[in-house]
N, CA, C and O atoms as CSV, one atom per row, in Angstrom:
chain,resi,resn,atom,element,x,y,z
A,1,MET,N,N,-40.178,2.808,-5.655
A,1,MET,CA,C,-38.870,2.427,-5.154
A,1,MET,C,C,-39.050,1.497,-3.964
A,1,MET,O,O,-39.768,1.830,-3.022
A,2,ALA,N,N,-38.407,0.339,-3.998
A,2,ALA,CA,C,-38.548,-0.649,-2.929
A,2,ALA,C,C,-37.697,-0.247,-1.737
A,2,ALA,O,O,-36.600,0.288,-1.897
A,3,SER,N,N,-38.203,-0.506,-0.553
A,3,SER,CA,C,-37.476,-0.193,0.659
A,3,SER,C,C,-36.474,-1.303,0.946
A,3,SER,O,O,-36.784,-2.485,0.796
A,4,SER,N,N,-35.269,-0.914,1.363
A,4,SER,CA,C,-34.242,-1.905,1.677
A,4,SER,C,C,-34.390,-2.434,3.087
A,4,SER,O,O,-33.754,-3.426,3.442
A,5,GLY,N,N,-35.221,-1.790,3.904
A,5,GLY,CA,C,-35.399,-2.217,5.279
A,5,GLY,C,C,-34.281,-1.742,6.192
A,5,GLY,O,O,-34.234,-2.129,7.359
A,6,LEU,N,N,-33.383,-0.914,5.685
A,6,LEU,CA,C,-32.271,-0.420,6.484
A,6,LEU,C,C,-32.618,0.924,7.080
A,6,LEU,O,O,-33.332,1.724,6.476
A,7,ILE,N,N,-32.106,1.161,8.268
A,7,ILE,CA,C,-32.295,2.444,8.937
A,7,ILE,C,C,-31.231,3.397,8.405
A,7,ILE,O,O,-30.050,3.052,8.434
A,8,PRO,N,N,-31.599,4.579,7.923
A,8,PRO,CA,C,-30.588,5.513,7.428
A,8,PRO,C,C,-29.601,5.887,8.534
A,8,PRO,O,O,-30.000,6.142,9.671
A,9,ALA,N,N,-28.330,5.918,8.198
A,9,ALA,CA,C,-27.303,6.281,9.175
A,9,ALA,C,C,-27.334,7.785,9.400
A,9,ALA,O,O,-27.471,8.563,8.456
A,10,ARG,N,N,-27.206,8.179,10.642
A,10,ARG,CA,C,-27.133,9.591,10.974
A,10,ARG,C,C,-25.674,10.018,10.982
A,10,ARG,O,O,-24.780,9.184,11.131
A,11,ALA,N,N,-25.433,11.298,10.825
A,11,ALA,CA,C,-24.068,11.817,10.806
A,11,ALA,C,C,-23.363,11.575,12.136
A,11,ALA,O,O,-22.134,11.547,12.189
A,12,THR,N,N,-24.135,11.399,13.216
A,12,THR,CA,C,-23.522,11.206,14.534
A,12,THR,C,C,-23.195,9.745,14.804
A,12,THR,O,O,-22.538,9.442,15.800
A,13,ASP,N,N,-23.641,8.825,13.936
A,13,ASP,CA,C,-23.344,7.409,14.145
A,13,ASP,C,C,-21.878,7.129,13.818
A,13,ASP,O,O,-21.339,7.641,12.837
A,14,ALA,N,N,-21.244,6.310,14.653
A,14,ALA,CA,C,-19.850,5.928,14.394
A,14,ALA,C,C,-19.815,4.942,13.241
A,14,ALA,O,O,-20.720,4.121,13.097
A,15,LEU,N,N,-18.783,5.018,12.426
A,15,LEU,CA,C,-18.658,4.165,11.249
A,15,LEU,C,C,-17.366,3.367,11.341
A,15,LEU,O,O,-16.305,3.931,11.606
A,16,THR,N,N,-17.448,2.066,11.126
A,16,THR,CA,C,-16.257,1.229,11.023
A,16,THR,C,C,-16.376,0.400,9.764
A,16,THR,O,O,-17.479,0.031,9.358
A,17,LEU,N,N,-15.243,0.104,9.143
A,17,LEU,CA,C,-15.237,-0.735,7.955
A,17,LEU,C,C,-14.773,-2.130,8.341
A,17,LEU,O,O,-13.736,-2.291,8.984
A,18,ASN,N,N,-15.533,-3.125,7.952
A,18,ASN,CA,C,-15.199,-4.510,8.246
A,18,ASN,C,C,-14.932,-5.239,6.944
A,18,ASN,O,O,-15.755,-5.197,6.030
A,19,SER,N,N,-13.807,-5.896,6.849
A,19,SER,CA,C,-13.508,-6.682,5.660
A,19,SER,C,C,-13.893,-8.123,5.915
A,19,SER,O,O,-13.428,-8.744,6.871
A,20,ASN,N,N,-14.740,-8.646,5.058
A,20,ASN,CA,C,-15.134,-10.039,5.136
A,20,ASN,C,C,-14.290,-10.792,4.121
A,20,ASN,O,O,-14.770,-11.144,3.043
A,21,LEU,N,N,-13.021,-11.041,4.470
A,21,LEU,CA,C,-12.118,-11.697,3.551
A,21,LEU,C,C,-11.867,-13.120,4.031
A,21,LEU,O,O,-11.269,-13.339,5.085
A,22,ASP,N,N,-12.317,-14.052,3.268
A,22,ASP,CA,C,-12.132,-15.463,3.578
A,22,ASP,C,C,-11.972,-16.170,2.249
A,22,ASP,O,O,-12.650,-15.823,1.282
A,23,SER,N,N,-11.100,-17.145,2.180
A,23,SER,CA,C,-10.835,-17.795,0.901
A,23,SER,C,C,-12.067,-18.508,0.359
A,23,SER,O,O,-12.135,-18.802,-0.834
A,24,SER,N,N,-13.030,-18.786,1.210
A,24,SER,CA,C,-14.207,-19.506,0.735
A,24,SER,C,C,-15.378,-18.587,0.417
A,24,SER,O,O,-16.409,-19.052,-0.067
A,25,THR,N,N,-15.236,-17.284,0.682
A,25,THR,CA,C,-16.341,-16.355,0.441
A,25,THR,C,C,-15.891,-15.218,-0.450
A,25,THR,O,O,-14.710,-15.111,-0.779
A,26,VAL,N,N,-16.806,-14.387,-0.832
A,26,VAL,CA,C,-16.512,-13.212,-1.652
A,26,VAL,C,C,-15.901,-12.136,-0.766
A,26,VAL,O,O,-16.289,-11.988,0.393
A,27,ALA,N,N,-14.948,-11.387,-1.307
A,27,ALA,CA,C,-14.274,-10.336,-0.552
A,27,ALA,C,C,-15.106,-9.065,-0.593
A,27,ALA,O,O,-15.111,-8.354,-1.599
A,28,ILE,N,N,-15.808,-8.777,0.491
A,28,ILE,CA,C,-16.697,-7.620,0.577
A,28,ILE,C,C,-16.249,-6.743,1.742
A,28,ILE,O,O,-15.967,-7.245,2.829
A,29,ASP,N,N,-16.185,-5.439,1.513
A,29,ASP,CA,C,-15.966,-4.484,2.595
A,29,ASP,C,C,-17.332,-3.931,2.986
A,29,ASP,O,O,-18.083,-3.448,2.138
A,30,ALA,N,N,-17.641,-4.007,4.262
A,30,ALA,CA,C,-18.932,-3.532,4.747
A,30,ALA,C,C,-18.723,-2.386,5.721
A,30,ALA,O,O,-17.780,-2.395,6.512
A,31,ALA,N,N,-19.604,-1.403,5.659
A,31,ALA,CA,C,-19.600,-0.295,6.605
A,31,ALA,C,C,-20.587,-0.637,7.707
A,31,ALA,O,O,-21.759,-0.909,7.445
A,32,SER,N,N,-20.097,-0.621,8.955
A,32,SER,CA,C,-20.950,-0.904,10.102
A,32,SER,C,C,-21.109,0.370,10.915
A,32,SER,O,O,-20.122,1.003,11.288
A,33,TYR,N,N,-22.338,0.740,11.187
A,33,TYR,CA,C,-22.629,1.929,11.973
A,33,TYR,C,C,-22.966,1.528,13.397
A,33,TYR,O,O,-23.363,0.393,13.659
A,34,SER,N,N,-22.803,2.476,14.320
A,34,SER,CA,C,-23.075,2.195,15.727
A,34,SER,C,C,-24.549,1.918,15.975
A,34,SER,O,O,-24.901,1.390,17.030
A,35,ASN,N,N,-25.428,2.263,15.022
A,35,ASN,CA,C,-26.849,1.973,15.203
A,35,ASN,C,C,-27.202,0.556,14.743
A,35,ASN,O,O,-28.373,0.176,14.729
A,36,GLY,N,N,-26.168,-0.234,14.361
A,36,GLY,CA,C,-26.402,-1.616,13.965
A,36,GLY,C,C,-26.548,-1.812,12.470
A,36,GLY,O,O,-26.586,-2.951,12.003
A,37,GLN,N,N,-26.629,-0.749,11.718
A,37,GLN,CA,C,-26.809,-0.853,10.280
A,37,GLN,C,C,-25.494,-1.264,9.620
A,37,GLN,O,O,-24.430,-0.761,9.982
A,38,GLN,N,N,-25.569,-2.175,8.656
A,38,GLN,CA,C,-24.406,-2.598,7.882
A,38,GLN,C,C,-24.721,-2.469,6.405
A,38,GLN,O,O,-25.780,-2.897,5.946
A,39,ILE,N,N,-23.793,-1.874,5.663
A,39,ILE,CA,C,-23.991,-1.695,4.226
A,39,ILE,C,C,-22.724,-2.166,3.517
A,39,ILE,O,O,-21.617,-1.782,3.895
A,40,ASN,N,N,-22.888,-2.996,2.491
A,40,ASN,CA,C,-21.754,-3.397,1.674
A,40,ASN,C,C,-21.351,-2.210,0.813
A,40,ASN,O,O,-22.163,-1.684,0.052
A,41,VAL,N,N,-20.085,-1.784,0.933
A,41,VAL,CA,C,-19.644,-0.584,0.228
A,41,VAL,C,C,-18.663,-0.873,-0.902
A,41,VAL,O,O,-18.503,-0.044,-1.797
A,42,ALA,N,N,-18.012,-2.016,-0.881
A,42,ALA,CA,C,-17.028,-2.310,-1.919
A,42,ALA,C,C,-16.763,-3.802,-1.988
A,42,ALA,O,O,-16.969,-4.531,-1.018
A,43,ALA,N,N,-16.309,-4.239,-3.139
A,43,ALA,CA,C,-15.883,-5.624,-3.319
A,43,ALA,C,C,-14.497,-5.618,-3.951
A,43,ALA,O,O,-14.222,-4.825,-4.852
A,44,ILE,N,N,-13.645,-6.488,-3.486
A,44,ILE,CA,C,-12.298,-6.587,-4.039
A,44,ILE,C,C,-12.350,-7.501,-5.254
A,44,ILE,O,O,-12.824,-8.634,-5.173
A,45,THR,N,N,-11.858,-6.999,-6.375
A,45,THR,CA,C,-11.871,-7.796,-7.599
A,45,THR,C,C,-10.452,-8.181,-7.982
A,45,THR,O,O,-9.489,-7.497,-7.634
A,46,LEU,N,N,-10.344,-9.280,-8.701
A,46,LEU,CA,C,-9.063,-9.771,-9.196
A,46,LEU,C,C,-9.112,-9.827,-10.714
A,46,LEU,O,O,-10.193,-9.853,-11.302
A,47,ALA,N,N,-7.947,-9.848,-11.353
A,47,ALA,CA,C,-7.881,-9.960,-12.812
A,47,ALA,C,C,-6.858,-11.028,-13.172
A,47,ALA,O,O,-5.842,-11.188,-12.495
A,48,LYS,N,N,-7.139,-11.749,-14.242
A,48,LYS,CA,C,-6.235,-12.784,-14.728
A,48,LYS,C,C,-6.004,-12.558,-16.214
A,48,LYS,O,O,-6.940,-12.251,-16.951
A,49,PHE,N,N,-4.762,-12.708,-16.656
A,49,PHE,CA,C,-4.395,-12.519,-18.046
A,49,PHE,C,C,-4.006,-13.858,-18.655
A,49,PHE,O,O,-3.482,-14.736,-17.971
A,50,THR,N,N,-4.271,-14.004,-19.959
A,50,THR,CA,C,-3.912,-15.254,-20.625
A,50,THR,C,C,-2.395,-15.398,-20.729
A,50,THR,O,O,-1.885,-16.518,-20.732
A,51,ASN,N,N,-1.666,-14.285,-20.816
A,51,ASN,CA,C,-0.212,-14.316,-20.893
A,51,ASN,C,C,0.359,-13.276,-19.931
A,51,ASN,O,O,0.644,-12.154,-20.349
A,52,PRO,N,N,0.536,-13.625,-18.639
A,52,PRO,CA,C,1.051,-12.648,-17.677
A,52,PRO,C,C,2.443,-12.138,-18.041
A,52,PRO,O,O,2.807,-11.029,-17.651
A,53,GLY,N,N,3.230,-12.925,-18.780
A,53,GLY,CA,C,4.559,-12.491,-19.182
A,53,GLY,C,C,4.525,-11.351,-20.178
A,53,GLY,O,O,5.540,-10.686,-20.385
A,54,GLY,N,N,3.371,-11.108,-20.804
A,54,GLY,CA,C,3.248,-10.026,-21.771
A,54,GLY,C,C,2.869,-8.698,-21.161
A,54,GLY,O,O,2.725,-7.716,-21.889
A,55,LEU,N,N,2.698,-8.628,-19.840
A,55,LEU,CA,C,2.364,-7.367,-19.183
A,55,LEU,C,C,3.544,-6.410,-19.263
A,55,LEU,O,O,4.697,-6.842,-19.250
A,56,ASN,N,N,3.266,-5.117,-19.343
A,56,ASN,CA,C,4.285,-4.088,-19.452
A,56,ASN,C,C,4.590,-3.545,-18.056
A,56,ASN,O,O,3.695,-3.048,-17.373
A,57,LEU,N,N,5.853,-3.639,-17.633
A,57,LEU,CA,C,6.280,-3.136,-16.327
A,57,LEU,C,C,6.380,-1.616,-16.388
A,57,LEU,O,O,7.154,-1.077,-17.179
A,58,VAL,N,N,5.595,-0.912,-15.547
A,58,VAL,CA,C,5.615,0.554,-15.531
A,58,VAL,C,C,6.119,1.106,-14.202
A,58,VAL,O,O,6.216,2.323,-14.044
A,59,GLY,N,N,6.434,0.255,-13.263
A,59,GLY,CA,C,6.946,0.664,-11.964
A,59,GLY,C,C,7.562,-0.543,-11.302
A,59,GLY,O,O,7.658,-1.610,-11.907
A,60,SER,N,N,7.981,-0.379,-10.054
A,60,SER,CA,C,8.633,-1.493,-9.379
A,60,SER,C,C,7.703,-2.684,-9.180
A,60,SER,O,O,8.172,-3.821,-9.139
A,61,ASN,N,N,6.410,-2.457,-9.056
A,61,ASN,CA,C,5.458,-3.563,-8.950
A,61,ASN,C,C,4.118,-3.216,-9.602
A,61,ASN,O,O,3.067,-3.692,-9.171
A,62,MET,N,N,4.168,-2.374,-10.654
A,62,MET,CA,C,2.958,-1.980,-11.371
A,62,MET,C,C,3.079,-2.384,-12.835
A,62,MET,O,O,4.134,-2.234,-13.451
A,63,PHE,N,N,1.981,-2.899,-13.379
A,63,PHE,CA,C,1.976,-3.382,-14.748
A,63,PHE,C,C,0.773,-2.818,-15.498
A,63,PHE,O,O,-0.234,-2.449,-14.894
A,64,THR,N,N,0.895,-2.756,-16.828
A,64,THR,CA,C,-0.238,-2.404,-17.666
A,64,THR,C,C,-0.423,-3.504,-18.700
A,64,THR,O,O,0.519,-4.197,-19.082
A,65,ALA,N,N,-1.669,-3.640,-19.137
A,65,ALA,CA,C,-1.990,-4.661,-20.126
A,65,ALA,C,C,-1.469,-4.247,-21.498
A,65,ALA,O,O,-1.424,-3.061,-21.822
A,66,THR,N,N,-1.078,-5.227,-22.295
A,66,THR,CA,C,-0.646,-4.997,-23.671
A,66,THR,C,C,-1.413,-5.952,-24.572
A,66,THR,O,O,-2.167,-6.800,-24.094
A,67,ASP,N,N,-1.219,-5.812,-25.867
A,67,ASP,CA,C,-1.846,-6.751,-26.804
A,67,ASP,C,C,-1.328,-8.165,-26.577
A,67,ASP,O,O,-2.066,-9.135,-26.748
A,68,VAL,N,N,-0.062,-8.283,-26.191
A,68,VAL,CA,C,0.553,-9.591,-25.974
A,68,VAL,C,C,-0.013,-10.276,-24.723
A,68,VAL,O,O,-0.172,-11.496,-24.700
A,69,SER,N,N,-0.318,-9.484,-23.678
A,69,SER,CA,C,-0.821,-10.077,-22.434
A,69,SER,C,C,-2.246,-10.585,-22.577
A,69,SER,O,O,-2.679,-11.440,-21.804
A,70,GLY,N,N,-2.972,-10.075,-23.546
A,70,GLY,CA,C,-4.350,-10.489,-23.735
A,70,GLY,C,C,-5.306,-9.628,-22.942
A,70,GLY,O,O,-4.893,-8.756,-22.179
A,71,THR,N,N,-6.582,-9.882,-23.131
A,71,THR,CA,C,-7.618,-9.138,-22.432
A,71,THR,C,C,-7.746,-9.665,-21.003
A,71,THR,O,O,-7.807,-10.877,-20.800
A,72,PRO,N,N,-7.787,-8.773,-20.009
A,72,PRO,CA,C,-7.929,-9.253,-18.630
A,72,PRO,C,C,-9.318,-9.838,-18.390
A,72,PRO,O,O,-10.321,-9.319,-18.878
A,73,ARG,N,N,-9.353,-10.907,-17.643
A,73,ARG,CA,C,-10.613,-11.505,-17.215
A,73,ARG,C,C,-10.741,-11.172,-15.733
A,73,ARG,O,O,-9.998,-11.708,-14.912
A,74,GLY,N,N,-11.667,-10.302,-15.388
A,74,GLY,CA,C,-11.805,-9.831,-14.019
A,74,GLY,C,C,-13.052,-10.371,-13.349
A,74,GLY,O,O,-13.998,-10.814,-14.001
A,75,GLY,N,N,-13.023,-10.321,-12.049
A,75,GLY,CA,C,-14.180,-10.754,-11.281
A,75,GLY,C,C,-13.844,-10.883,-9.809
A,75,GLY,O,O,-12.774,-10.472,-9.359
A,76,LEU,N,N,-14.765,-11.454,-9.077
A,76,LEU,CA,C,-14.591,-11.642,-7.640
A,76,LEU,C,C,-13.710,-12.860,-7.374
A,76,LEU,O,O,-13.648,-13.765,-8.207
A,77,PRO,N,N,-13.033,-12.898,-6.235
A,77,PRO,CA,C,-12.186,-14.040,-5.907
A,77,PRO,C,C,-12.985,-15.343,-5.927
A,77,PRO,O,O,-14.163,-15.380,-5.572
A,78,GLY,N,N,-12.328,-16.378,-6.342
A,78,GLY,CA,C,-12.957,-17.691,-6.408
A,78,GLY,C,C,-12.015,-18.694,-7.030
A,78,GLY,O,O,-10.837,-18.397,-7.224
A,79,PRO,N,N,-12.508,-19.873,-7.346
A,79,PRO,CA,C,-11.620,-20.922,-7.866
A,79,PRO,C,C,-10.977,-20.577,-9.209
A,79,PRO,O,O,-9.900,-21.083,-9.523
A,80,GLU,N,N,-11.621,-19.729,-9.999
A,80,GLU,CA,C,-11.076,-19.418,-11.318
A,80,GLU,C,C,-10.010,-18.326,-11.278
A,80,GLU,O,O,-9.024,-18.402,-12.012
A,81,LEU,N,N,-10.195,-17.312,-10.432
A,81,LEU,CA,C,-9.274,-16.177,-10.400
A,81,LEU,C,C,-8.305,-16.203,-9.237
A,81,LEU,O,O,-7.306,-15.486,-9.269
A,82,GLY,N,N,-8.553,-16.981,-8.236
A,82,GLY,CA,C,-7.675,-17.042,-7.077
A,82,GLY,C,C,-8.398,-16.650,-5.810
A,82,GLY,O,O,-9.550,-16.217,-5.842
A,83,SER,N,N,-7.712,-16.806,-4.696
A,83,SER,CA,C,-8.291,-16.539,-3.384
A,83,SER,C,C,-7.551,-15.411,-2.692
A,83,SER,O,O,-6.407,-15.101,-3.026
A,84,ILE,N,N,-8.214,-14.806,-1.731
A,84,ILE,CA,C,-7.611,-13.775,-0.887
A,84,ILE,C,C,-7.636,-14.310,0.535
A,84,ILE,O,O,-8.673,-14.769,1.015
A,85,PHE,N,N,-6.502,-14.251,1.202
A,85,PHE,CA,C,-6.404,-14.751,2.564
A,85,PHE,C,C,-6.124,-13.605,3.523
A,85,PHE,O,O,-5.314,-12.727,3.225
A,86,THR,N,N,-6.784,-13.608,4.661
A,86,THR,CA,C,-6.525,-12.588,5.674
A,86,THR,C,C,-5.482,-13.119,6.647
A,86,THR,O,O,-5.235,-14.322,6.733
A,87,ASN,N,N,-4.888,-12.202,7.366
A,87,ASN,CA,C,-3.899,-12.537,8.396
A,87,ASN,C,C,-2.804,-13.438,7.864
A,87,ASN,O,O,-2.357,-14.350,8.560
A,88,SER,N,N,-2.368,-13.195,6.645
A,88,SER,CA,C,-1.266,-13.962,6.082
A,88,SER,C,C,-0.245,-12.977,5.531
A,88,SER,O,O,-0.585,-11.844,5.191
A,89,LEU,N,N,0.993,-13.409,5.447
A,89,LEU,CA,C,2.074,-12.537,5.016
A,89,LEU,C,C,2.499,-12.917,3.612
A,89,LEU,O,O,2.814,-14.075,3.338
A,90,GLU,N,N,2.507,-11.938,2.728
A,90,GLU,CA,C,2.929,-12.159,1.351
A,90,GLU,C,C,4.442,-12.008,1.283
A,90,GLU,O,O,5.034,-11.217,2.018
A,91,GLN,N,N,5.055,-12.771,0.398
A,91,GLN,CA,C,6.485,-12.605,0.222
A,91,GLN,C,C,6.754,-11.201,-0.285
A,91,GLN,O,O,6.014,-10.663,-1.108
A,92,SER,N,N,7.822,-10.625,0.222
A,92,SER,CA,C,8.145,-9.245,-0.126
A,92,SER,C,C,8.592,-9.133,-1.576
A,92,SER,O,O,9.269,-10.017,-2.101
A,93,ASN,N,N,8.207,-8.045,-2.211
A,93,ASN,CA,C,8.668,-7.780,-3.569
A,93,ASN,C,C,9.606,-6.573,-3.581
A,93,ASN,O,O,9.712,-5.868,-4.585
A,94,VAL,N,N,10.281,-6.343,-2.460
A,94,VAL,CA,C,11.207,-5.229,-2.323
A,94,VAL,C,C,12.579,-5.665,-2.813
A,94,VAL,O,O,13.023,-6.773,-2.515
A,95,ASP,N,N,13.250,-4.803,-3.562
A,95,ASP,CA,C,14.607,-5.073,-4.013
A,95,ASP,C,C,15.555,-4.733,-2.862
A,95,ASP,O,O,15.878,-3.567,-2.639
A,96,MET,N,N,15.997,-5.759,-2.135
A,96,MET,CA,C,16.810,-5.535,-0.937
A,96,MET,C,C,18.143,-4.868,-1.270
A,96,MET,O,O,18.615,-4.026,-0.506
A,97,GLY,N,N,18.751,-5.227,-2.391
A,97,GLY,CA,C,20.019,-4.606,-2.778
A,97,GLY,C,C,19.870,-3.111,-2.959
A,97,GLY,O,O,20.693,-2.337,-2.471
A,98,LEU,N,N,18.818,-2.699,-3.662
A,98,LEU,CA,C,18.569,-1.276,-3.884
A,98,LEU,C,C,18.288,-0.559,-2.569
A,98,LEU,O,O,18.760,0.559,-2.360
A,99,GLU,N,N,17.525,-1.191,-1.683
A,99,GLU,CA,C,17.213,-0.572,-0.394
A,99,GLU,C,C,18.468,-0.400,0.453
A,99,GLU,O,O,18.617,0.620,1.126
A,100,PHE,N,N,19.383,-1.387,0.433
A,100,PHE,CA,C,20.636,-1.249,1.178
A,100,PHE,C,C,21.503,-0.135,0.592
A,100,PHE,O,O,22.112,0.626,1.343
A,101,VAL,N,N,21.568,-0.028,-0.734
A,101,VAL,CA,C,22.333,1.048,-1.376
A,101,VAL,C,C,21.763,2.400,-0.964
A,101,VAL,O,O,22.519,3.318,-0.644
A,102,ASN,N,N,20.436,2.533,-0.969
A,102,ASN,CA,C,19.798,3.790,-0.546
A,102,ASN,C,C,20.115,4.109,0.907
A,102,ASN,O,O,20.385,5.261,1.247
A,103,MET,N,N,20.083,3.085,1.773
A,103,MET,CA,C,20.357,3.289,3.194
A,103,MET,C,C,21.809,3.732,3.404
A,103,MET,O,O,22.074,4.642,4.188
A,104,ILE,N,N,22.745,3.088,2.704
A,104,ILE,CA,C,24.158,3.449,2.839
A,104,ILE,C,C,24.391,4.858,2.320
A,104,ILE,O,O,25.152,5.616,2.921
A,105,THR,N,N,23.749,5.224,1.214
A,105,THR,CA,C,23.889,6.577,0.656
A,105,THR,C,C,23.412,7.624,1.650
A,105,THR,O,O,24.086,8.632,1.860
A,106,VAL,N,N,22.268,7.398,2.258
A,106,VAL,CA,C,21.730,8.347,3.238
A,106,VAL,C,C,22.640,8.418,4.456
A,106,VAL,O,O,22.872,9.496,5.003
A,107,GLN,N,N,23.161,7.252,4.883
A,107,GLN,CA,C,24.049,7.241,6.046
A,107,GLN,C,C,25.330,8.028,5.769
A,107,GLN,O,O,25.802,8.772,6.629
A,108,ARG,N,N,25.894,7.864,4.565
A,108,ARG,CA,C,27.112,8.604,4.203
A,108,ARG,C,C,26.823,10.106,4.151
A,108,ARG,O,O,27.650,10.912,4.576
A,109,GLY,N,N,25.664,10.480,3.636
A,109,GLY,CA,C,25.277,11.889,3.614
A,109,GLY,C,C,25.170,12.452,5.018
A,109,GLY,O,O,25.596,13.578,5.277
A,110,PHE,N,N,24.600,11.667,5.926
A,110,PHE,CA,C,24.477,12.104,7.324
A,110,PHE,C,C,25.857,12.280,7.944
A,110,PHE,O,O,26.101,13.256,8.654
A,111,GLN,N,N,26.771,11.329,7.677
A,111,GLN,CA,C,28.125,11.435,8.218
A,111,GLN,C,C,28.831,12.674,7.675
A,111,GLN,O,O,29.514,13.371,8.424
A,112,ALA,N,N,28.674,12.958,6.379
A,112,ALA,CA,C,29.304,14.143,5.788
A,112,ALA,C,C,28.764,15.411,6.427
A,112,ALA,O,O,29.523,16.335,6.720
A,113,ASN,N,N,27.453,15.457,6.643
A,113,ASN,CA,C,26.855,16.639,7.280
A,113,ASN,C,C,27.362,16.796,8.707
A,113,ASN,O,O,27.589,17.918,9.161
A,114,SER,N,N,27.543,15.684,9.422
A,114,SER,CA,C,28.073,15.750,10.784
A,114,SER,C,C,29.485,16.308,10.782
A,114,SER,O,O,29.832,17.109,11.650
A,115,LYS,N,N,30.312,15.895,9.814
A,115,LYS,CA,C,31.681,16.412,9.718
A,115,LYS,C,C,31.672,17.913,9.429
A,115,LYS,O,O,32.486,18.655,9.978
A,116,ILE,N,N,30.758,18.360,8.573
A,116,ILE,CA,C,30.661,19.794,8.256
A,116,ILE,C,C,30.332,20.582,9.512
A,116,ILE,O,O,30.924,21.630,9.770
A,117,ILE,N,N,29.387,20.075,10.292
A,117,ILE,CA,C,28.999,20.775,11.532
A,117,ILE,C,C,30.182,20.832,12.490
A,117,ILE,O,O,30.419,21.864,13.117
A,118,THR,N,N,30.934,19.727,12.611
A,118,THR,CA,C,32.098,19.697,13.501
A,118,THR,C,C,33.164,20.687,13.026
A,118,THR,O,O,33.746,21.410,13.835
A,119,THR,N,N,33.418,20.720,11.721
A,119,THR,CA,C,34.420,21.632,11.160
A,119,THR,C,C,34.025,23.088,11.371
A,119,THR,O,O,34.859,23.906,11.758
A,120,VAL,N,N,32.770,23.417,11.122
A,120,VAL,CA,C,32.290,24.786,11.335
A,120,VAL,C,C,32.405,25.164,12.800
A,120,VAL,O,O,32.762,26.299,13.115
A,121,ASP,N,N,32.113,24.240,13.700
A,121,ASP,CA,C,32.218,24.502,15.131
A,121,ASP,C,C,33.671,24.792,15.510
A,121,ASP,O,O,33.944,25.704,16.291
A,122,GLU,N,N,34.603,24.006,14.949
A,122,GLU,CA,C,36.019,24.233,15.232
A,122,GLU,C,C,36.474,25.586,14.677
A,122,GLU,O,O,37.209,26.313,15.346
A,123,LEU,N,N,36.040,25.930,13.451
A,123,LEU,CA,C,36.402,27.222,12.872
A,123,LEU,C,C,35.874,28.383,13.700
A,123,LEU,O,O,36.578,29.370,13.910
A,124,LEU,N,N,34.645,28.270,14.166
A,124,LEU,CA,C,34.088,29.337,15.015
A,124,LEU,C,C,34.839,29.432,16.329
A,124,LEU,O,O,35.027,30.531,16.850
A,125,GLY,N,N,35.274,28.306,16.878
A,125,GLY,CA,C,36.076,28.318,18.112
A,125,GLY,C,C,37.400,29.031,17.888
A,125,GLY,O,O,37.825,29.838,18.715
A,126,GLU,N,N,38.056,28.728,16.759
A,126,GLU,CA,C,39.313,29.402,16.431
A,126,GLU,C,C,39.096,30.903,16.226
A,126,GLU,O,O,39.914,31.712,16.664
A,127,LEU,N,N,38.006,31.276,15.566
A,127,LEU,CA,C,37.703,32.684,15.339
A,127,LEU,C,C,37.500,33.412,16.651
A,127,LEU,O,O,37.968,34.540,16.805
A,128,ILE,N,N,36.827,32.806,17.583
A,128,ILE,CA,C,36.606,33.426,18.903
A,128,ILE,C,C,37.931,33.574,19.639
A,128,ILE,O,O,38.165,34.581,20.306
A,129,ASN,N,N,38.816,32.550,19.517
A,129,ASN,CA,C,40.125,32.620,20.177
A,129,ASN,C,C,41.000,33.724,19.573
A,129,ASN,O,O,41.754,34.373,20.298
A,130,LEU,N,N,40.906,33.949,18.232
A,130,LEU,CA,C,41.678,34.999,17.592
A,130,LEU,C,C,41.241,36.394,18.052
A,130,LEU,O,O,42.053,37.313,18.162
A,131,LYS,N,N,39.949,36.524,18.314
A,131,LYS,CA,C,39.406,37.826,18.747
A,131,LYS,C,C,39.916,38.194,20.128
A,131,LYS,O,O,40.088,39.376,20.424
A,132,ARG,N,N,40.159,37.218,20.968
A,132,ARG,CA,C,40.602,37.493,22.350
A,132,ARG,C,C,41.989,37.941,22.313
A,132,ARG,O,O,42.572,38.229,23.358
C-alpha cells in the first residue's frame, strides 16, 4: 500500500470544510484539520438531460428522469455541463402567491385565536362578577 504522505488526523484536531468552488475549476469540498492536513472529501456533480422538458415533476423543485427526458449525462462542472459560482444569488423558485396565501391563512388563524382568548377572558370576568 502506497503512503499518501498525509499525517493522520487525530480526534482532537479541529475540522473545517472548505469549498473550492470557482467557475474555472472543479468543485471540490476539502476537509482541513488544525494540524494542516487537507483531504478532499466530496465533489459536486452536475447532470444534463437531452430533453429537460421530459423530466417528471415530483415536488415544488424536484424532478425525476423519465424515458422522454433521456439518460442523464453526469460529471464535474465544466464547459459541457455548466459552471458553479460562489457568492452569487440564484433567482428564487418560490411561488410567491402561495407563500402569501399561507401567510394570510396563518395570520387569520392567529387573529381568531386572539379573539377566543379575549372572549374567554370576558366570560371569566362576568363569571367572577356574578359570584360576588
